[in-house]
N, C-alpha and C positions, 0 to 999 in steps of 0.2 A: 587553234587558228585565226588569221586575222579576219574575222569576219567582224570586227569592230565597227560602229555604225558612225563615228565620228562626224558631226557636220551632217548626219542623218534629214530626220525629217523638218528638225528645227533650222537649216539652213537658209536662212531669208534668199528671196529671190533676186534682189539687188548684189549677191555679192558680183563681185569682178572676174569676169574670166581671166584665164591663165593668160598673162603677158598687159593687161589692159592697166593693170595698177601702175605701168610705167608709160601706158600712154601708146603702146605699140599695139599690133594686131593680136586679136585672141588666139593665142595656140599655146600647145602643153609646153613642158620642159622637154629636153632633148632627152630620149632615153638612154637608156645605160646602156654598157658595152654587151656585144653578144656574150648571151649565156650568164650575166651577172644578174644579181636579183634585183626584179623591178625592172631587168632588162626586156627589149620586146624580141620577137622574131628577127632573126638578123640571116638574109641567103649568104651570106659572107662566111657564117658560121649556123651551120643549118642543125646540126646534130646538136650541140651545145645550146645555142640558142634557142632550139625547142623546148628540151628537157628544162632549160631554168624559164621560158615562159609557161610550160605545163607546171611547175614546182610552184611559182611566184601567184598563177591563178587559183590554185590551191590553195596555199596556205595565206596569203594576202593578197586576194583581190581587189580591195578597197583602195590600197596602194598600188597595184599595178595601172588600174585604170588611172587614179590620180598622176600617175608620173608620166605616162606615154604621150608622143606626142599626138595633135589635133589633127592634124593632116601631114601632107608631102609624100605619102607613099600608102599606094593603093595596093601594090602587089604585097610586098609581106604578110601582112596580114592575111590576104587573099589566101596564098601560100601556105598560111599555117592552117587556116579552115579548111583548105582542100588535102591539106598532109591529116588532119584528123579526120576528114571524112572517109579518104581511104582507108585509113587503118580500121575505122569500124567499119567499113565494107567488106575487108579482106577479111576480120573475125567473123562477121557477122556471114558473110557467105560461107567459110569453112564451116559452121556451126551447123547451117542449113544442109549444107552439102553432106556432113556425117551423120544428120536428122535423117534425111533422104536415105542415107545407104543403111542405117538402122532400121528404118521402118520398109524396106523395100523400095523405096523411091515409089516416082510415077511410073505405071506398067506401059505406059505409050511411048514415054523417052529412056526409062532406065539410066544406070549409071551415067552414060555421055549424057543424058541432057541435063543431070545434076551438076556434071560439072560444066557443061555452057552454062546453066545459069548461074554456077559460083562467079567466070570469067566475067560474064554479063554486069552482073553485080560490083565487080571491082572496076571494070571500065565506065559505067553508066553513072556510080555514084557519085565522083566527084564532079564529073559534068552536071549532075542535078543541082548539086550542090552549090556550085556557083551560081547557077540560074535564082536558086531560089534567094542566095546571099544578098544578091544585087535587087531584086523585086522587095524582100523581104526588109533590106534596109531603106527602100525609098518607100514602103508603107510606114515604116517607124517615124521616118524624118516628116513625113505628113502631118503627125500627131505631135512629131517636137516642133514643128513650125506652129503648131496651133497651141500648144500648151505652153513651151519656152519662147516661143515668139522670136522678135530680134535676135534677143539675147542668148543665142544658141550657137556652137560653135560649125555649124555647117554638114552638108552631106555625109564628107568624108568621113566626120568626126564619128556618126551613124553607125558608118560602113566598117570602122575599126572595133567598134562597141561591138558590134554582132558577131565580126569574125573573129576578134578572140572569145565571147563567150562562147563560139563552136566548141570550146573545146568539152564540152560536155560529151559529146560523140564519142571519146574515148572510152566511155563506160556504157551507153545506150545500148552496144551490141551483147552487152551480158543478157540471155534472156530473164524474163520475169524481171527482178532487181533492178536491170540497166534500164529496163523498158519504162519506169516508173519513175527510178532517182535521177537519169539522165536528163529527161526534160524539165524536171521541177530544176535541177542546178542549172541547166540551160536559162531559165528564164528567171533564177535570179540573180547570175552573172549578168543577164540583160538590162536587169534593172538598176543595179549597182555600175553598169557602165554608161548607160544613159546618164544615170544621176551625176557621177563624177565628170565625167567626159562634156557635160553641157554644163556643169555647176548649178543642176537642178536643184529640186525640193525630193525626197524618197515617194511622196504623194503623188507627184507628178509621172516620176518615173514609173512609177508601178500602172497608171492609167496609160504610161504611152505603151508598155509592153502588155499589157494585160488586155487591153481593149482589142488586139487583133486575136488574142489566145484566144478570147470568150466568143468573138463573132466567128472566129472556124467552127469551135465545139458548136454553135446553137445551127452553125450552118451543116456538120456533119449530123449532129441529132433531126434535123428537118429532111435532108434526103433519107435516112435511114427512116424514118417514120413515111415518108412520102413511097417508098418500097415496099414498105412492110405493109402499110396500107394498101397499094396499089395490090400486090400478093392477094390480101384474104380478100377485095372484092373481086379479082378474077375467079377465085374459089368459090366463092360465095354463087357466083354467074353461073360457073359450071353445074352446079347442083341444081339449079333449076331446069 
């Protein structure tokens, strides 16, 4: 697999962005044709280009992020990410539906309720993920501006990196294994994407991606601790 780290953490910060060598605007090379090795997702050939994009992200993620354009198209990476989210939502919803049937389901809603939950999961997942993509990319880009400063390829480049990193959802629906492997794979892809698309160092890319992750984890831990502490406090008060 192409997880070579050529130009990794040793990449100097003053490396020119794509296109700067010739004095032009910072931008990536033109993407390959739809479905070709290294080519981006293309709405003109959605099936072949989707398969080709997934294959390249699995086998050569560094090469993929190094070759893709830095801007010019919000729609294609967004649609790619939403397709991944929809596939995950459908497969995850089917599994939840089958588990609900196997264990008798909710007695208040029965099979019908489980089926409605499946449909709602399929409909709401892409909507939810579209919101997450734009907000998540905005938060990451704030950190890009902080750590990479003027030498970055812009918000759209960050959005494209985050969108293509969403390919991890294709395995995140798998019970237990996917719940762990999927997010970890997504974080790794996001780090590689930020590093290559903004031509920065591995260390800075790790900070940019992991700071929000750590903050989110600490927030969840804090909320859980507050809920548990509140429940224990109320239980003690009832005993007196």
